[in-house]
Structure formats: structure tokens, C-alpha cells
C-alpha distance (Angstrom), angle and dihedral (degrees) to the residues before:
residue distance angle dihedral
X1 . . .
X2 3.80 . .
X3 3.79 122.3 .
X4 3.79 115.9 -128.2
X5 3.79 118.8 -131.1
X6 3.79 131.3 173.0
X7 3.80 121.7 -140.2
X8 3.77 135.4 -173.8
X9 3.77 125.4 -138.7
X10 3.78 114.9 -117.9
X11 3.76 138.0 -174.9
X12 3.78 123.6 -120.1
X13 3.80 103.3 -83.8
X14 3.78 142.6 -165.8
X15 3.80 122.2 -107.4
X16 3.78 89.9 -100.4
X17 3.80 92.5 52.4
X18 3.82 91.1 48.1
X19 3.80 89.5 50.3
X20 3.80 90.1 53.2
X21 3.79 89.8 49.1
X22 3.81 90.3 55.0
X23 3.80 91.4 47.6
X24 3.81 86.3 58.5
X25 3.81 89.5 57.8
X26 3.80 95.3 -101.8
X27 3.80 128.1 126.4
X28 3.82 118.3 -148.7
X29 3.78 117.7 -133.6
X30 3.78 147.0 150.6
X31 3.79 136.6 -126.5
X32 3.79 117.5 -143.9
X33 3.79 137.3 167.6
X34 3.78 147.1 129.6
X35 3.79 92.2 -74.8
X36 3.80 94.1 49.4
X37 3.80 114.9 82.7
X38 3.80 94.1 -165.4
X39 3.79 127.9 21.7
X40 3.81 110.1 -98.0
X41 3.82 112.7 -130.4
X42 3.81 111.1 -143.0
X43 3.79 143.0 155.6
X44 3.81 128.1 -140.4
X45 3.80 135.7 -167.2
X46 3.81 109.0 -80.5
X47 3.81 97.9 -144.2
X48 3.78 91.9 47.3
X49 3.79 91.2 50.8
X50 3.81 93.3 46.9
X51 3.80 91.3 51.7
X52 3.81 90.3 49.6
X53 3.82 93.0 50.4
X54 3.80 91.7 50.0
X55 3.79 97.3 47.8
X56 3.82 108.6 23.8
X57 3.83 112.2 14.1
X58 3.82 91.1 162.7
X59 3.80 97.0 45.3
X60 3.77 123.9 135.8
X61 3.80 105.8 -117.0
X62 3.79 126.8 -158.4
X63 3.78 101.3 -150.8
X64 3.80 114.8 -163.0
X65 3.79 113.1 -157.9
X66 3.80 118.7 -168.6
X67 3.83 108.2 -101.7
X68 3.80 87.8 -8.4
X69 3.79 101.0 86.0
X70 3.79 129.1 -132.9
X71 3.81 123.8 -50.4
X72 3.81 130.1 -170.8
X73 3.80 107.6 -132.4
X74 3.81 144.0 158.0
X75 3.78 130.5 -148.8
X76 3.80 107.6 -93.1
X77 3.80 102.8 173.2
X78 3.80 139.1 1.6
X79 3.80 124.2 -159.0
X80 3.81 116.5 -156.6
X81 3.78 136.4 -174.2
X82 3.84 105.3 -99.6
X83 3.81 92.3 -134.5
X84 3.80 107.8 32.9
X85 3.85 95.1 28.5
X86 3.80 88.6 -138.8
X87 3.80 114.6 152.6
X88 3.81 111.0 -102.8
X89 3.80 102.3 173.5
X90 3.80 139.7 0.0
X91 3.79 132.4 -156.1
X92 3.80 119.7 -151.8
X93 3.80 120.5 -161.0
X94 3.79 116.2 -150.3
X95 3.80 108.9 -131.7
X96 3.77 139.6 -158.9
X97 3.80 109.6 -132.9
X98 3.82 89.0 -144.5
X99 3.82 95.8 54.5
X100 3.80 128.1 77.3
X101 3.80 119.8 -109.6
X102 3.79 132.9 -168.6
X103 3.79 122.5 -120.4
X104 3.80 140.0 168.1
X105 3.80 110.0 -125.5
X106 3.80 126.1 -170.1
X107 3.80 121.1 -116.4
X108 3.82 119.8 -127.6
X109 3.81 127.7 -172.2
X110 3.80 131.2 -139.1
X111 3.77 133.9 -179.5
X112 3.80 136.0 55.6
X113 3.79 106.8 -88.1
X114 3.78 115.6 -137.8
X115 3.79 88.4 -146.8
X116 3.81 91.0 57.9
X117 3.82 90.7 48.2
X118 3.80 87.2 55.9
X119 3.79 91.4 54.1
X120 3.79 101.1 -88.4
X121 3.80 123.7 137.3
X122 3.80 121.6 -120.9
X123 3.79 110.3 -138.1
X124 3.79 124.4 -172.0
X125 3.80 109.9 -143.0
X126 3.80 99.4 172.0
X127 3.79 116.3 39.5
X128 3.81 97.5 -178.8
X129 3.79 142.0 21.8
X130 3.77 129.9 -144.8
X131 3.78 109.5 -129.8
X132 3.78 139.1 174.8
X133 3.80 125.5 -146.6
X134 3.78 144.0 115.4
X135 3.82 113.1 -53.4
X136 3.80 92.3 -114.1
X137 3.82 91.1 55.3
X138 3.81 98.2 56.3
X139 3.83 107.8 119.0
X140 3.80 124.1 -144.8
X141 3.80 87.4 -125.8
X142 3.79 141.2 -6.0
X143 3.80 110.6 -124.3
X144 3.81 121.6 -150.0
X145 3.80 124.3 -165.6
X146 3.81 111.7 -130.5
X147 3.81 96.0 173.8
X148 3.81 95.1 109.5
X149 3.81 97.7 46.6
X150 3.81 116.6 116.8
X151 3.79 128.0 -161.4
X152 3.81 108.5 -67.4
X153 3.81 94.3 19.2
X154 3.78 126.4 118.2
X155 3.77 138.1 -163.5
X156 3.81 116.1 -134.0
X157 3.79 130.3 -156.7
X158 3.81 92.2 -104.4
X159 3.83 89.5 56.2
X160 3.81 92.4 64.4
X161 3.80 116.8 102.8
X162 3.80 109.7 -141.0
X163 3.80 131.7 -166.6
X164 3.79 115.7 -98.6
X165 3.78 113.7 -82.7
X166 3.81 96.9 29.5
X167 3.81 118.4 111.0
X168 3.81 121.6 -166.4
X169 3.80 115.0 -137.7
X170 3.82 95.6 -177.1
X171 3.83 114.7 103.4
X172 3.81 105.6 -81.0
X173 3.84 92.6 -139.6
X174 3.81 95.6 57.8
X175 3.80 116.7 115.9
X176 3.81 112.9 -117.3
X177 3.80 101.0 -178.0
X178 3.80 135.2 -4.0
X179 3.80 137.5 -172.7
X180 3.80 111.2 -128.0
X181 3.79 123.1 -152.5
X182 3.82 115.8 -100.7
X183 3.80 111.2 -78.5
X184 3.77 127.8 -135.8
X185 3.76 114.6 -94.1
X186 3.79 108.5 -81.6
X187 3.76 126.3 -134.3
X188 3.79 116.9 -118.1
X189 3.83 90.6 -101.3
X190 3.81 92.9 48.3
X191 3.81 91.9 48.9
X192 3.79 91.3 49.9
X193 3.82 91.7 49.4
X194 3.81 91.2 48.9
X195 3.81 91.2 50.1
X196 3.82 91.4 50.8
X197 3.81 91.4 48.8
X198 3.81 91.3 49.7
X199 3.82 92.3 49.1
X200 3.80 91.7 49.4
X201 3.81 91.6 49.5
X202 3.81 90.9 50.4
X203 3.82 91.0 49.1
X204 3.80 91.5 50.3
X205 3.78 90.7 49.9
X206 3.82 92.2 51.5
X207 3.81 91.6 49.2
X208 3.81 92.0 49.2
X209 3.78 90.0 50.8
X210 3.80 93.1 52.0
X211 3.79 97.6 39.5
X212 3.76 102.5 35.1
X213 3.76 99.5 54.7
X214 3.81 105.7 130.6
X215 3.73 127.3 178.8
X216 3.79 128.3 -155.8
């Protein structure tokens, strides 16, 4: 089901004018596609866009532009401030619901791994997959069952069972998740450092998912 979003037309503006637009809670953007002769300059509500990027970065969006009609689009690119990570600009790609598109979809795990029960550590190696399918078939996440994994075993991309109509473009030999052997007991400082490293890796993965979404 498509998500409705309203957009306002805007003129090409200077940096100062774009800054003022953002101070008003708006995010400048463009809509482009095969059926659009010239990129359409628009602005959308910043909070609405942020919520969309957090929850459904690959959603089909019905953008309604005043006097410009409704267009089915997907987020193609997001530009962020390198320090604050605030969204500065967004590109929307107009899509054809009957043509395949590419998308990066996060990987989620399910199941109680026997290897973890025996003291092993589950480590996610690949946090997202690049897929190709019809827009209406893009899942919010691809779930992999790790219940049968033992210590030292891994699950590769080609091991994942996908719904009909979805093609994985990521290298089929890449490791998605692995069960590491039990580690020696860490000191308090080592445990804290490991937790910080894990949190940073998770943050980088989330940013890549939101910013690196590319459509064909």
C-alpha cells in the first residue's frame, strides 16, 4: 500500500533561500523519471520525511503536488549534513508499478540458534541485501532463520529463501550471519569497547540503508 505525501512546488533557489526553507521545517527535493521531461523541484514536510526514512525507506509514495497531479515515486537518494546528519535534500524517482526496481533491504534474524545456546556469539556480517523486484513486492525486511546454526557455521546469501518474484543482486557467496566460538571473559574495559564498536557498526549500517537506497 502506497504512502500519501503532499509536496509543494518550488523555484530553483540560492543556498540562503534553501536554508530558510529548512528552517521552516521543509526539505527541498526533486522528482525525476522517464516520464518527466524536466526534474520537478519540490519541498516536503521534514518531520514527515524523517518518519518515512526511519520506518519505510523503500515505501511506494504517492506524492501529490499542487496543480501537478499525483505521482508514484520512491526515495532514490538522501543528502545529509556530515556533522548533524540532518536531511538536506531528497531525490524521488518516479516509478512504473509494472517495472522492476532495485532496492537495499535490511536483513533481520529469527530463531534460537543452537550455537548461541552453547555459548557462541551470533554476529551479523551483512546488514542489508540489494534486491530487484516489482515495487509492490519490496519487503520491509528479509528475515533469515538462524535456528539451525552451530558454533562455527555461517549462513550465506544463496542460503536465503526469498518470496517468488524477488531476485537478489548481492554476491551469493557473501556471509550474512555467523556463529562465533565462545570468547574469553572480557575485562570491563574490553566489554565497554566492544559495545561501543558494535553500536557504531549498527549506526553505520542504518545510515547506509537510508542514504544508499538506489533505484534503477
